[in-house]
Legacy VTK file of the C-alpha trace (Angstrom):
# vtk DataFile Version 3.0
C-alpha trace
ASCII
DATASET POLYDATA
POINTS 174 float
-30.093 -14.316 14.304
-33.633 -13.971 13.057
-35.243 -16.891 11.284
-32.380 -19.321 11.725
-32.790 -23.046 12.088
-31.211 -25.512 14.464
-30.708 -29.166 13.670
-32.373 -31.260 16.370
-31.920 -34.688 14.795
-31.111 -36.417 11.531
-32.995 -34.589 8.765
-34.940 -32.672 11.457
-34.728 -28.906 11.987
-36.421 -26.399 14.295
-36.903 -22.737 13.444
-35.435 -20.198 15.830
-36.225 -16.504 16.154
-34.758 -13.571 17.993
-31.211 -12.463 18.672
-28.611 -13.219 21.256
-26.847 -10.354 23.026
-23.832 -10.749 20.714
-26.013 -10.261 17.613
-27.005 -6.683 18.473
-24.871 -3.824 17.143
-25.489 -0.206 18.136
-26.807 1.705 15.122
-28.324 -1.317 13.357
-31.967 -0.946 12.294
-34.278 -3.933 11.883
-37.393 -3.612 9.711
-40.182 -5.774 11.145
-42.508 -7.566 8.752
-45.258 -8.371 8.044
-47.278 -5.214 8.513
-50.754 -5.208 10.025
-53.970 -3.579 8.839
-56.000 -2.390 11.828
-59.691 -3.265 11.569
-62.687 -1.678 13.219
-63.224 -4.963 15.074
-59.652 -4.856 16.474
-60.160 -1.332 17.739
-63.610 -1.805 19.278
-62.779 -5.157 20.889
-59.490 -3.933 22.400
-61.063 -0.690 23.611
-63.957 -2.433 25.315
-61.814 -5.288 26.720
-59.533 -2.746 28.369
-62.509 -0.757 29.706
-61.543 2.409 27.878
-64.843 4.256 27.760
-63.771 7.169 25.585
-66.243 7.345 22.670
-63.465 8.591 20.369
-62.635 4.926 19.719
-66.059 3.363 19.098
-68.886 5.897 18.728
-69.185 7.133 15.136
-71.850 9.690 15.990
-69.505 11.206 18.558
-66.453 11.121 16.281
-68.381 12.798 13.445
-68.303 15.929 15.643
-64.525 15.804 16.249
-61.698 17.154 14.145
-60.944 13.585 12.991
-64.479 12.839 11.671
-63.881 9.129 12.297
-62.910 6.816 15.163
-59.289 6.852 16.299
-57.512 3.575 16.904
-56.793 3.166 20.613
-53.135 4.137 21.149
-52.639 1.307 23.647
-53.615 -1.087 20.839
-51.078 0.418 18.447
-48.421 0.253 21.192
-49.211 -3.436 21.713
-49.173 -4.265 18.003
-45.977 -2.325 17.241
-44.265 -3.980 20.215
-45.540 -7.354 19.028
-44.194 -6.750 15.526
-40.707 -6.369 16.987
-40.733 -9.477 19.190
-39.589 -12.116 16.688
-36.608 -9.931 15.820
-35.470 -8.159 18.995
-36.956 -9.884 22.020
-37.938 -13.462 21.142
-35.004 -14.727 23.234
-35.372 -12.073 25.966
-35.432 -13.104 29.584
-37.409 -10.003 30.542
-38.673 -6.676 29.306
-37.123 -4.089 31.611
-39.293 -1.180 30.563
-40.667 1.195 27.993
-39.589 4.826 27.941
-40.238 7.959 25.900
-43.466 6.723 24.295
-44.528 9.379 21.773
-47.760 9.439 19.762
-47.078 11.662 16.773
-50.005 11.035 14.392
-53.459 9.454 14.583
-54.127 5.918 13.383
-57.526 5.093 11.901
-59.439 1.889 11.206
-58.151 0.517 7.898
-54.608 1.905 8.272
-51.794 -0.567 7.646
-48.894 -0.149 10.026
-45.272 -1.293 10.041
-42.463 -1.082 12.564
-38.692 -0.858 12.755
-36.237 -0.845 15.653
-32.837 0.822 15.956
-30.340 -0.468 18.506
-29.467 2.468 20.790
-27.253 0.747 23.347
-26.084 -2.568 24.717
-24.071 -3.500 27.758
-23.222 -6.616 29.657
-25.174 -7.170 32.861
-23.130 -6.441 35.972
-24.972 -9.054 38.052
-25.734 -11.696 35.396
-22.608 -12.723 33.461
-24.557 -14.745 30.855
-26.838 -11.831 29.926
-26.834 -8.259 28.705
-29.137 -5.266 28.442
-30.173 -4.001 25.024
-32.147 -0.810 24.378
-33.907 -0.147 21.071
-35.979 2.719 19.695
-38.987 1.323 17.866
-40.853 3.410 15.310
-44.378 2.725 14.070
-45.113 3.922 10.545
-48.217 3.901 8.394
-47.982 2.420 4.894
-47.564 5.966 3.508
-44.469 6.495 5.697
-46.141 8.677 8.341
-44.527 8.087 11.733
-47.303 7.674 14.292
-45.378 6.344 17.290
-41.903 6.004 18.767
-40.740 4.444 22.002
-37.636 3.054 23.636
-37.614 -0.431 25.138
-34.938 -2.154 27.215
-34.657 -5.924 27.476
-32.517 -8.465 29.300
-31.054 -10.667 26.553
-29.115 -13.933 26.983
-25.673 -14.443 25.531
-25.242 -17.209 22.977
-25.650 -20.627 24.571
-27.612 -19.311 27.556
-31.235 -18.999 26.389
-34.093 -21.306 27.319
-33.966 -22.846 23.860
-30.252 -23.669 24.283
-30.937 -26.135 27.109
-30.638 -29.777 26.003
-34.138 -30.679 27.256
-35.794 -27.653 25.670
-38.782 -28.102 23.371
-37.731 -24.808 21.834
LINES 1 175
174 0 1 2 3 4 5 6 7 8 9 10 11 12 13 14 15 16 17 18 19 20 21 22 23 24 25 26 27 28 29 30 31 32 33 34 35 36 37 38 39 40 41 42 43 44 45 46 47 48 49 50 51 52 53 54 55 56 57 58 59 60 61 62 63 64 65 66 67 68 69 70 71 72 73 74 75 76 77 78 79 80 81 82 83 84 85 86 87 88 89 90 91 92 93 94 95 96 97 98 99 100 101 102 103 104 105 106 107 108 109 110 111 112 113 114 115 116 117 118 119 120 121 122 123 124 125 126 127 128 129 130 131 132 133 134 135 136 137 138 139 140 141 142 143 144 145 146 147 148 149 150 151 152 153 154 155 156 157 158 159 160 161 162 163 164 165 166 167 168 169 170 171 172 173
């Protein structure tokens, strides 16, 4: 489970994050913490690094003339951060992300907004071709500090069964 420890020697312990396939239960919801306040620097740097040239994200003079009257946070940045918030809980042990589906952007996010995330387990099934793994699908929701939902998406991951992750190998540094 999340935030467990494993003894690796006498009086020596190693933290462990993520879940094994067996730890997921359909209907469970995991609240991901800590939250993250989005800064103007985050938004401008990500927007320019990804070559998104839309002035809605970095040109205040332009955004003053829009209905928002301020720069919008790049939605690809919020997708990346919300996904990242969920990793230590739902996919830290994953072998692979299998895909994102049904990404919905339901409210704007602005510089200075603090965002949080939570994931609900929608389904899980054993892999037909990989007996030591299973497929888990979650719906992750991004919320502002005031509770406004600004994003939802579904994500499927290939998750190892207990005893079959990279960190379970005897020579693993994890």
